[in-house]
C-alpha positions as CSV (number, residue, x, y, z in Angstrom):
1,V,-8.2,1.3,14.1
2,Q,-5.7,-1.1,13.8
3,L,-4.0,-2.0,10.6
4,Q,-1.9,-5.0,9.8
5,A,0.2,-5.2,6.5
6,S,1.7,-7.8,4.9
7,G,2.9,-10.1,1.6
8,G,6.4,-7.8,1.3
9,G,9.5,-10.2,0.5
10,L,12.2,-10.5,-2.1
11,V,10.8,-10.7,-6.0
12,Q,12.8,-10.1,-8.9
13,P,12.2,-7.2,-11.5
14,G,9.2,-7.8,-13.6
15,E,7.6,-10.8,-11.5
16,S,4.6,-9.8,-9.4
17,L,3.8,-9.3,-5.9
18,R,0.5,-8.4,-4.4
19,L,0.7,-6.8,-0.4
20,S,-2.8,-7.2,2.1
21,C,-3.4,-4.7,4.2
22,V,-6.3,-5.8,6.8
23,A,-8.2,-3.4,9.7
24,S,-9.6,-4.4,12.5
25,G,-11.7,-1.8,15.0
26,R,-13.8,0.7,13.7
27,V,-13.8,-0.2,10.2
28,F,-17.0,1.4,9.6
29,A,-15.8,4.8,10.1
30,I,-13.0,4.5,8.0
31,N,-12.8,7.1,4.6
32,G,-10.5,5.7,2.7
33,M,-7.2,3.8,2.6
34,G,-4.0,3.6,0.4
35,W,-0.5,2.8,0.3
36,Y,2.9,4.9,1.5
37,R,6.1,3.7,0.6
38,Q,9.8,4.6,2.4
39,A,12.8,3.9,0.3
40,P,16.3,4.1,2.3
41,G,17.3,7.7,2.6
42,K,14.2,9.0,1.3
43,E,11.2,10.6,2.5
44,R,7.9,8.7,2.8
45,E,5.9,9.1,-0.3
46,L,2.1,8.3,-1.0
47,V,2.0,5.3,-3.6
48,A,-1.9,5.0,-4.1
49,L,-5.0,6.2,-2.4
50,S,-8.9,4.6,-2.4
51,T,-11.9,6.6,-1.2
52,G,-14.7,5.7,-2.5
53,S,-15.0,5.1,-6.0
54,I,-11.8,7.2,-6.6
55,R,-7.9,5.3,-7.1
56,R,-4.9,7.4,-7.5
57,Y,-1.2,6.4,-8.1
58,A,1.8,8.1,-8.2
59,D,3.3,8.8,-11.5
60,S,6.1,6.4,-10.9
61,V,3.9,3.2,-10.6
62,E,1.0,4.5,-12.9
63,G,0.2,1.9,-14.8
64,R,1.9,-1.1,-13.0
65,F,0.4,-1.2,-9.8
66,T,-3.2,-1.8,-8.7
67,I,-5.0,-0.3,-5.7
68,S,-8.1,-2.5,-4.5
69,R,-10.8,-1.9,-1.5
70,D,-11.4,-5.8,-1.7
71,S,-13.9,-5.2,1.7
72,K,-14.6,-2.4,4.3
73,N,-11.7,-4.0,5.9
74,M,-9.1,-5.2,3.5
75,L,-6.7,-3.3,0.8
76,S,-4.5,-4.5,-1.7
77,L,-1.8,-3.3,-3.5
78,Q,-1.1,-5.5,-6.6
79,M,2.7,-4.7,-7.9
80,N,2.9,-5.6,-11.6
81,S,6.7,-5.4,-13.2
82,P,8.5,-4.0,-10.3
83,E,11.4,-2.2,-10.7
84,P,14.7,-2.2,-8.2
85,E,13.7,1.2,-7.7
86,D,10.3,0.0,-5.8
87,T,12.5,-1.1,-3.1
88,A,11.2,0.1,0.4
89,V,8.9,-0.5,3.0
90,Y,5.1,-0.2,2.5
91,Y,2.7,1.3,5.1
92,C,-1.1,0.9,4.6
93,Y,-2.6,3.5,6.2
94,A,-6.8,4.4,6.8
95,V,-8.2,7.4,7.4
96,D,-11.8,8.5,9.2
97,S,-13.3,11.6,10.0
98,S,-10.7,12.7,12.8
99,Q,-7.3,11.2,12.7
100,T,-4.9,9.0,10.2
101,Y,-4.0,5.4,11.2
102,W,-0.9,3.4,9.9
103,G,0.0,-0.3,9.8
104,Q,2.9,-1.6,10.9
105,G,4.8,-1.5,7.1
106,T,6.3,-4.5,5.0
107,L,9.6,-4.6,3.4
108,V,9.6,-5.4,-0.5
109,T,12.7,-5.7,-1.9
110,V,13.1,-5.8,-6.3
111,S,16.3,-7.2,-7.0
112,S,18.0,-9.9,-9.7
């Protein structure tokens, strides 16, 4: 499975941004997908995940971010009301029965 993330950039606090992740390869084997992020000097943290009908969010983004599995091979993250603390490199991931796959990351900078 290969993952390609896109949609990052510079956004002002309160504006919206949508990240996308396209999977290719053995997409039929994917059980779940989601987003992690890593801010400068911090550890990577889970932002949101989508497995079947289950959606889970980090407390810090609950109510502001929405994850959606648009198709078998496309995942998105709608970021509403972003804050400077959301500045990070965002990585999409996918899991099948044997391993986790990672995209290359897309940088999101929230600043006025």
